DRENNUTI-350714 format. One record per residue: y, x, z of N, C-alpha, C in turn. Coordinates in pm, whole numbers, plus 50000, padded with zeros to 5 digits. Layout:
<pts>
YXZYXZYXZ...
</pts>
This chain:
<pts>
216580664671580217260664871708218610658671728218620649571834219970646871881221000653871870222360647971846223520656171853223760659371998223820672872022224610676872150223210679272234222280679072190220960682272296220750697772299220820700872434220350715772483218980722072432218170711672446216780716172415216140714072576214620720072536213920720572651214410730072763214660731572846214860738272995214140734473099214020744373169213370740573307213990740973429213890732173525215130727473625214110723773743214140728673864213140724973954211530725773934211520736573844209850732873802209180723173683210580716773649210150704173546210910706673411210210703373330210810703773188211660695573175212840697173110213960686973093214780687572966215090676172936216110675472811217460670572836218470678172803219840671172843220950673872733221650664972736222840661272636224120666872736224860675372693226080679072764225920682072920224750689972946224370692573093224020680673178223610668873104223220656073187221850654873144220590651973202219590652173184219180637373142218510637273023218170622272975216570620972958216100632772999214320628773017213730642973072212710638173154211890651573191210390647673192209630657773206208250658273177208000662573330207160654573369206590654673515207190650273635206900643573698207260636573825206310634473966207070626474047206220623274186205910605774177205050598474216204990584174252206200582174370206780574574359207690568174496206850563974576207110574774709206800571674831205210579874862205230586974767203730594574777203700608074677204200618174764204350630174682203100637474667201510634474748200660641074720199800635174605200310621674535199890618474419200310624474299199540631174217199560636974141199430629973968199350617673970199230607573869200480609073749201680613673810202720615273709202890629173699201990637573736202300655773686202380655973532201730647473455201660644573329202640634073259203970629973306204670620573266205930622573206206500614673100207440612073070208210605373172209510611573220210480603773286211580600473180212130589673196213390587473099214190573473181215330574073124216210560473185216410552873056215780540873073215970529573006217250521873024217760511572914218930503972950218190493373056218940488973116218830480473263218130469273216218280462173091217580447773084216330453173008216210463172938214620469872903213890474072993214430478773111213870484373222213010471273301213840460473318212880450173350211980443573292211980446373164210800442473084209460453073080209930466773086209060476973065208370476873222208700470273327208370472473459207180462073472207090452973376206080443373351204840445273312205000457673241203790467873173203400476073266202280475273317201380484973392201780499773391201870502673267201960517373219203160522273277204130515673312205470519973323205550519773520205860530573569206120531173721207790533573761208440533273876209330540873939208950553473983209390562873930209040576474002210260578074104209740588674189210480591974306211500600674224212720599974350214010608474324214720597974214214700601174082215200595873994215060581073985213990574474020213730557774030214910548274059215310552474168216400545274247217600544274135218130555774047219150554773941218610548273815217740539473825217200535973674215990540973617215680552073647214590559673582213150552373586212420553373478211130550773477210160561973449208600561073464207860572673438206680563773341206240573473220204730566373179204030581973198202970580573229201880588773239201210592673121201480601973049201040600672886199780608872886198920612873026197740617673007196740604973018197360596573091196700585073139196630573173038197990572072976198370560272896198150562172735198200576272706198440579272575199110570472477200620571272490201240560272407201760566772276202040562572171202040567672036203340576672023203260581171944204320592271895205790585371878205470574571820206960564171793207510559571913206370554272009207010547572134207370559072216206970572272230207730580672289209140582472259209010581472124210450584472063211290576672070210940565372079212120554072088212450553172231211310559272344212140560972474212880571572497212320581372426213650593472442214930590072362215030580772271215900578172198216870570572282216350558972343217000548272431217360557472582216970565072617217380575372707218660584972689218700588572567219560593272513220870589372491220800577872461221730568672422222340567172567221540562072679222140557272801223080569672848222640581772827223220595872887224260601272786224350600372670224820608872578226530601572574227530608472548228900604872543228960593572435229860586272412230060575772317230200583772181230850594872160231070599772038229760609371990228920611672053227730615472032226600607871982226800596372030225900580572019226430577771873227570576671824228330573571696227940583871625227730595571643227370604171550225590604071505225010600771590223540597271588223590584871517224340574871521224250563371410224810564371292225570577171282226150578871133224960582471038
</pts>
């Protein structure tokens, strides 16, 4: 587990992972502009680096979720696309690095 991660918690009926009370990933969301769409109900929401975000958006698997999308977050429906465990791990680590304080990122790199 990454340094400072509080573990899985429930926030607004969504499972979230946080570092120092700042969420870096969550499970379940909504499609931007369509709260009736349940395609992201089993999705991983994460915050990638801005440059990587642009690349990911060229891949049809990644979409902009409601609420957090305007802040740079993306989502991938885990039940539809079935990404590998390694890909999920990489997305979570990148999101952690974007959210965690620099001291914790250095600890992760040590």
